[in-house]
C-alpha positions as CSV (number, residue, x, y, z in Angstrom):
1,X,0.0,0.0,0.0
2,X,1.3,3.5,-0.9
3,X,2.0,5.7,2.1
4,X,2.5,9.4,2.4
5,X,6.2,8.6,2.9
6,X,6.3,7.3,-0.7
7,X,4.6,10.5,-2.0
8,X,7.0,12.7,0.0
9,X,10.0,10.8,-1.5
10,X,8.8,11.2,-5.1
11,X,7.8,14.9,-4.6
12,X,11.0,15.8,-2.8
13,X,9.2,17.3,0.2
14,X,8.7,16.4,3.8
15,X,6.1,14.0,5.1
16,X,4.4,16.8,7.0
17,X,4.1,18.9,3.8
18,X,2.4,15.9,2.1
19,X,0.0,15.6,5.1
20,X,-0.9,19.3,4.9
21,X,-1.5,19.1,1.2
22,X,-3.7,16.0,1.4
23,X,-5.8,17.7,4.1
24,X,-6.2,20.9,2.1
25,X,-4.1,23.0,4.6
26,X,-3.2,26.6,3.5
27,X,0.2,26.0,5.0
28,X,1.3,24.6,1.6
29,X,1.4,26.9,-1.5
30,X,-1.0,26.1,-4.3
31,X,1.6,24.9,-6.8
32,X,3.2,22.5,-4.4
33,X,-0.2,21.2,-3.2
34,X,-1.3,20.6,-6.8
35,X,2.0,18.7,-7.5
36,X,1.6,16.5,-4.4
37,X,-2.0,15.7,-5.2
38,X,-1.1,14.8,-8.7
39,X,1.6,12.4,-7.5
40,X,-0.8,10.9,-5.0
41,X,-3.2,10.2,-7.8
42,X,-0.5,8.7,-10.0
43,X,0.5,6.4,-7.2
44,X,-3.1,5.4,-6.4
45,X,-2.8,6.6,-2.9
46,X,-5.7,5.6,-0.5
47,X,-5.8,7.3,2.9
48,X,-5.6,4.9,5.9
49,X,-9.0,5.3,7.5
50,X,-7.9,3.6,10.8
51,X,-4.9,5.9,11.2
52,X,-7.1,8.9,10.4
53,X,-9.7,7.8,13.0
54,X,-7.0,7.4,15.7
55,X,-5.7,10.9,15.0
56,X,-9.0,12.7,14.7
57,X,-11.0,10.6,17.2
58,X,-14.0,10.4,14.9
59,X,-15.0,8.7,11.7
60,X,-18.0,10.7,10.6
61,X,-19.8,7.4,10.1
62,X,-22.9,6.2,12.1
63,X,-24.3,2.7,12.1
64,X,-27.9,1.7,12.0
65,X,-28.3,-1.9,13.3
66,X,-31.4,-3.7,12.3
67,X,-32.6,-7.3,12.9
68,X,-33.3,-8.1,9.2
69,X,-34.0,-6.5,5.8
70,X,-37.4,-8.1,5.4
71,X,-40.6,-6.2,5.1
72,X,-41.6,-2.7,3.9
73,X,-41.0,-0.9,7.2
74,X,-37.3,0.0,7.0
75,X,-37.0,2.1,3.8
76,X,-38.5,5.4,5.0
77,X,-37.0,4.9,8.5
78,X,-33.5,4.6,7.1
79,X,-34.0,7.4,4.7
80,X,-35.0,9.7,7.5
81,X,-31.8,8.8,9.3
82,X,-29.7,9.3,6.2
83,X,-31.2,12.7,5.4
84,X,-30.6,14.1,8.9
85,X,-27.0,12.7,9.1
86,X,-26.0,13.8,5.7
87,X,-26.9,17.4,6.5
88,X,-24.3,17.3,9.3
89,X,-21.6,15.7,7.1
90,X,-22.1,12.1,8.5
91,X,-22.6,9.0,6.5
92,X,-24.8,6.0,7.4
93,X,-24.0,2.3,7.1
94,X,-26.6,-0.4,7.7
95,X,-25.6,-3.3,9.8
96,X,-27.3,-6.6,10.6
97,X,-26.2,-9.8,12.4
98,X,-24.0,-10.5,15.4
99,X,-20.7,-10.2,13.6
100,X,-21.4,-6.6,12.9
101,X,-21.5,-5.8,16.6
102,X,-17.7,-5.5,16.6
103,X,-17.9,-2.3,14.6
104,X,-18.7,-0.5,17.9
105,X,-15.9,-1.6,20.2
106,X,-13.4,-1.4,17.3
107,X,-14.1,2.3,16.9
108,X,-15.3,2.2,13.4
109,X,-18.4,4.2,14.2
110,X,-19.0,7.5,16.0
111,X,-22.3,6.2,17.3
112,X,-25.1,3.7,16.5
113,X,-28.9,3.6,16.2
114,X,-30.2,0.2,17.5
115,X,-33.3,-1.6,16.2
116,X,-31.8,-5.0,16.5
117,X,-33.0,-7.9,18.7
118,X,-29.5,-9.6,18.4
119,X,-28.2,-7.1,20.9
120,X,-29.0,-7.8,24.4
121,X,-29.4,-4.8,26.8
122,X,-26.4,-5.7,28.9
123,X,-24.1,-5.6,25.8
124,X,-25.4,-2.2,24.9
125,X,-24.9,-0.9,28.5
126,X,-21.3,-2.3,28.3
127,X,-20.6,-0.2,25.2
128,X,-22.3,2.8,26.8
129,X,-20.0,2.5,29.9
130,X,-17.0,2.6,27.5
131,X,-18.2,5.9,26.1
132,X,-20.0,4.8,22.9
133,X,-23.0,7.0,21.9
134,X,-26.2,5.0,21.2
135,X,-29.8,5.6,20.4
136,X,-32.2,2.7,21.0
137,X,-35.5,2.3,19.2
138,X,-36.5,-1.1,20.5
139,X,-36.1,-1.1,24.3
140,X,-35.9,1.1,27.4
141,X,-32.4,1.7,28.8
142,X,-31.2,4.3,31.3
143,X,-27.7,5.6,30.7
144,X,-26.1,9.0,30.1
145,X,-24.7,7.8,26.7
146,X,-28.0,6.3,25.5
147,X,-31.1,8.1,24.2
148,X,-34.4,6.4,23.6
149,X,-36.7,7.2,20.6
150,X,-39.7,4.9,21.0
151,X,-42.8,4.5,19.0
152,X,-46.0,4.9,21.0
153,X,-47.0,1.2,20.5
154,X,-49.4,1.0,23.4
155,X,-51.4,4.0,22.3
156,X,-51.6,2.7,18.7
157,X,-52.7,-0.8,19.8
158,X,-55.3,0.7,22.1
159,X,-56.7,2.9,19.3
160,X,-57.0,-0.1,17.0
161,X,-58.8,-2.3,19.5
162,X,-61.2,0.4,20.6
163,X,-62.0,1.1,17.0
164,X,-63.0,-2.5,16.5
165,X,-65.0,-2.7,19.7
166,X,-66.8,0.7,19.1
167,X,-67.7,-0.6,15.6
168,X,-69.7,-3.4,17.4
169,X,-67.3,-6.3,17.1
170,X,-67.4,-8.8,20.0
171,X,-65.2,-11.6,18.5
172,X,-61.7,-10.3,17.9
173,X,-58.5,-12.1,16.8
174,X,-55.1,-10.6,17.4
175,X,-52.3,-11.8,15.1
176,X,-49.2,-11.2,17.3
177,X,-45.6,-10.5,16.5
178,X,-42.2,-12.1,17.2
179,X,-41.7,-12.9,20.9
180,X,-38.3,-11.2,21.0
181,X,-39.8,-7.9,19.5
182,X,-40.1,-5.0,21.9
183,X,-42.7,-3.3,19.6
184,X,-44.8,-6.5,19.4
185,X,-44.7,-7.1,23.2
186,X,-45.8,-3.5,23.9
187,X,-48.7,-3.7,21.4
188,X,-49.8,-7.0,22.8
189,X,-49.8,-5.7,26.4
190,X,-52.1,-2.9,25.3
191,X,-54.4,-5.3,23.4
192,X,-54.8,-7.5,26.4
193,X,-55.6,-4.6,28.7
194,X,-58.2,-3.3,26.3
195,X,-59.8,-6.7,26.2
196,X,-59.9,-6.8,30.0
197,X,-61.6,-3.4,30.1
198,X,-64.3,-4.4,27.6
199,X,-65.2,-7.8,29.0
200,X,-67.0,-9.9,27.9
201,X,-65.4,-10.4,24.5
202,X,-64.5,-13.5,22.5
203,X,-60.8,-12.9,22.1
204,X,-58.3,-15.2,20.3
205,X,-54.6,-14.8,19.8
206,X,-52.7,-16.2,16.8
207,X,-49.0,-16.2,16.9
208,X,-47.4,-14.3,14.0
209,X,-43.9,-13.0,13.2
210,X,-44.5,-9.7,11.4
211,X,-44.2,-11.4,8.0
212,X,-46.7,-11.8,5.1
213,X,-46.6,-15.6,5.4
214,X,-47.6,-15.5,9.0
215,X,-50.6,-13.4,8.0
216,X,-51.6,-16.0,5.5
217,X,-51.3,-18.7,8.1
218,X,-53.5,-16.7,10.4
219,X,-56.1,-16.3,7.7
220,X,-56.3,-20.0,7.2
221,X,-57.1,-20.6,10.8
222,X,-59.7,-17.8,10.8
223,X,-61.4,-19.3,7.7
224,X,-61.4,-22.8,9.3
225,X,-63.1,-21.4,12.5
226,X,-65.5,-19.0,10.8
227,X,-69.0,-19.0,12.2
228,X,-70.0,-15.4,11.8
229,X,-68.6,-11.9,11.6
230,X,-65.1,-11.6,13.1
231,X,-62.6,-8.8,13.6
232,X,-58.8,-9.1,13.3
233,X,-56.1,-6.8,14.6
234,X,-52.8,-7.6,12.8
235,X,-50.0,-6.1,14.9
236,X,-48.3,-5.0,11.7
237,X,-49.4,-4.3,8.2
238,X,-47.2,-6.9,6.6
239,X,-49.3,-9.6,8.2
240,X,-52.5,-7.8,7.2
241,X,-51.3,-8.0,3.6
242,X,-50.9,-11.8,4.0
243,X,-54.3,-12.0,5.5
244,X,-55.9,-10.2,2.6
245,X,-54.0,-12.4,0.1
246,X,-55.2,-15.6,1.7
247,X,-58.8,-14.5,2.1
248,X,-59.1,-13.7,-1.6
249,X,-59.2,-17.5,-2.0
250,X,-62.3,-17.8,0.2
251,X,-66.0,-16.7,0.1
252,X,-65.3,-14.3,3.0
253,X,-65.0,-10.6,2.2
254,X,-63.1,-8.0,4.2
255,X,-65.3,-5.3,5.4
256,X,-68.4,-7.6,5.1
257,X,-67.5,-10.9,6.9
258,X,-64.1,-10.2,8.3
259,X,-63.0,-6.8,9.6
260,X,-59.3,-5.9,9.7
261,X,-57.0,-3.3,11.3
262,X,-53.2,-3.2,10.8
263,X,-50.3,-1.2,12.2
264,X,-47.6,0.9,10.5
265,X,-49.4,2.2,7.4
266,X,-46.8,0.8,4.9
267,X,-47.2,1.9,1.3
268,X,-48.2,-1.6,0.1
269,X,-51.2,-1.6,2.4
270,X,-52.6,1.6,0.7
271,X,-53.2,-0.5,-2.4
272,X,-55.4,-3.1,-0.7
273,X,-59.1,-3.2,-1.5
274,X,-60.9,-2.2,0.7
275,X,-58.1,0.0,1.9
276,X,-56.7,-1.2,5.2
277,X,-57.5,0.6,8.4
278,X,-54.2,1.0,10.2
279,X,-52.1,2.9,12.8
280,X,-50.1,5.6,11.1
281,X,-47.0,7.5,12.0
282,X,-44.1,9.1,10.1
283,X,-41.4,6.5,9.7
284,X,-39.2,9.1,8.1
285,X,-39.6,11.4,11.1
286,X,-38.9,8.4,13.4
287,X,-35.6,7.9,11.7
288,X,-34.8,11.6,11.5
289,X,-35.4,12.1,15.3
290,X,-33.3,9.1,16.1
291,X,-30.4,10.5,14.0
292,X,-30.9,13.9,15.5
293,X,-30.7,12.6,19.1
294,X,-27.5,10.6,18.2
295,X,-25.8,13.7,16.8
296,X,-26.8,15.5,20.0
297,X,-25.1,12.8,22.1
298,X,-22.0,12.8,19.9
299,X,-21.7,16.6,20.3
300,X,-21.6,16.1,24.1
301,X,-25.3,16.8,24.8
302,X,-27.3,15.0,27.5
303,X,-29.4,11.9,27.0
304,X,-32.9,12.8,25.8
305,X,-35.9,10.5,25.4
306,X,-38.4,11.0,22.6
307,X,-41.7,9.4,21.7
308,X,-43.1,9.1,18.2
309,X,-46.9,9.6,18.3
310,X,-49.4,7.7,16.3
311,X,-52.9,8.1,14.9
312,X,-55.7,5.9,13.5
313,X,-56.7,5.8,9.9
314,X,-60.3,4.6,9.6
315,X,-61.4,2.8,6.4
316,X,-64.0,0.3,5.0
317,X,-62.0,-2.6,6.1
318,X,-63.7,-2.1,9.5
319,X,-66.9,-0.1,8.9
């Protein structure tokens, strides 16, 4: 690998002069700087990122850690992060899987936004104790180096369930999410509390995993058990899309025989007929607020906790 020592030798200048020129310092006159940059280009010089990080103490790179790339949820969320970070000169890299965790302790990132079930909370607290700046979107953690930006899952699930109940439905299915998901657990807690407050209801839980295929499987069970009008709260829209797809193969019609609410208001759901009733929030703003809070921590600001609020979109899939 070509080093600045090689450039200095060919240019007949000192190593410090080459360093100044490569970093655009006014300490080097324009002609010398142009000659050094030309030689660096001819030698295919590539800066050593690790050495630069050690010197400057920052990389201008932030990591977003996510559990998987499946589903329609992540696009707008990540775009919101990227837009906010780019405005401040930072770049965003997307990470997934346990091997990517090492990017934090190895100092490759200035900070991280966590929406990844493969991290346990003790691991994140360990990194925070070492001074790493983190924003968590999928758990509650108290630490001066950790900010929380959490979706108001409980309010959204409560709105969805109360909408079904106020529309007259007394038999309600809940298609749940992954057992390791913070969002799914929060939504399910609110569903169960709403059921308790509105007793008696015929309430049935079907285990899902936030995927279209699990929505299809839930629909098969609902079809097999069908004995009259039933309402379904899918704890995310991806499963509701699967439910719609499977019910097309049956004599049962959404909005007439089976009544459905989702959560997330993903773009795909807006094309369903009848349009899906769902819990809406700005995923782009969710990502932007997370990035903003991380930049605040990196700049030395205090830990701040934010909540992303939600609202209900009512449609003919329920009433």
